[in-house]
N, C-alpha and C positions, 0 to 999 in steps of 0.2 A: 504494500499500499504506500503511495507517494502522497505525502501533503503538498497542495499548492497553498503558498501564504500570498496573499493580495500582495501590490507593490508598496501601497503606503506603508504597511508593516514592515516591508524589508526595508524601507528608508528610515523608520524609526527605529529599528533597530541597530542599523549603521552608525544614525548619529547618535544614540546613546552611548557604543562603545568608544566614538568619538569624544563623546562628551567623559565619559569616564575616565579615557585616558589621558585627557587633558588634565582633569582635576586631582589626579592619582600624584603620589607624594613625589616631590622633586628630589633629585640626588645632589644632597651637598658633597659628596666625598668626590667626583669629577673637578680635577683642578682647572683651574682659568685659564685661558692659553695665553703665554707668554712669549714676547719676540725675544729671541735667541739675541742677545748683544752682539754675538760674533757676525750677524748677518746684516746689522745695522746699514752699513756701509757696504753692502754687496750692491755693485754697480748691474743694472739688468743685462742680459747679454746680448741683446739689440742694439742698445746704447753703446755697450761697449765696442760691439764690431762695427757701429756707424763711424765714431770717434777713430777708431784704429784707420778704418778708409779713408778718411778725411786725413788724417797726418801723414799716411802713406803716399796720399797723391801729393799734399803741398812739401811733405821732404825729399819725396823719391826714392825713399824706403820700404821695403817690403814689409808686409803685416808680421811675417814669421820673424822677423829681425827684430819685433818692437815686443817688451814687456812692460806690462801695470806692474808696477811694484808697490803704489801706495792708492789708497782709495778713500777720500774722506767727504763725508756727506757734509754739504755748505747752502747757505741761505746767502745767495747775493746780493748787494743791495739795489740792482736794477736789470734790467733785459739786457746790457750789454755786458753783464756779469761781474762789474766794477772796472770793466776796461775799457772804456768808450774809444773809437779809433776817430782822429781828426774832428771834423764837427760835426759826427754821427749824433743824430737823436734816438734816446733810450727810453723805453718805458720804467717809468719810474713806480715798479713794482718790487717786491721782495723775490726772488727768482729761487727756487729751489733746484739744486743740481750737488756737483761732485767738482773737489780736486783731486785731479787725475796724476800721478807721477810715472813716469817711462820712463824706461832705461832702453837706448835707443843705441846700438853701436857701440855702448858704454860712455854713454853720455847719458844725463840727467834733463828730463823734460817736464815742464809742469803746464795742465792743460787745465783751463776751467770749462764747465759743461755745464747745459742747462740738462732739467730730468729727461727730457725726450733726446738728448745728445744732437740736437740741430744747430744750436748756436755754439761754437767752441772758441775759446781766445785763450792763445798761448800766453803762460805769464812773462814780462820780461825779464 
């Protein structure tokens, strides 16, 4: 014998189950998600690749000969990353990004980069 239940009763049962699950005891033993401090300054791979490609073109050095030796998360004072060129007009807003230190053929280079890797400025 097969019992056939009207659709409205099925909906009532499903909603009751959802309600009871939502009202059940919460788990307090689950630790909150914490950011690993070692990952705070990590540069997204697409940003790193874009920056390396730009520097490679500007310096005429193969990407394979570049090594990122340090990454520091930074908030730059403007859209020119604090390094306006000539009479360039810069957006006057805090611009998040990174200060990247490269070792290229045994020489150290520092570059300021915005969070997308599209604005790149070499430090003097």
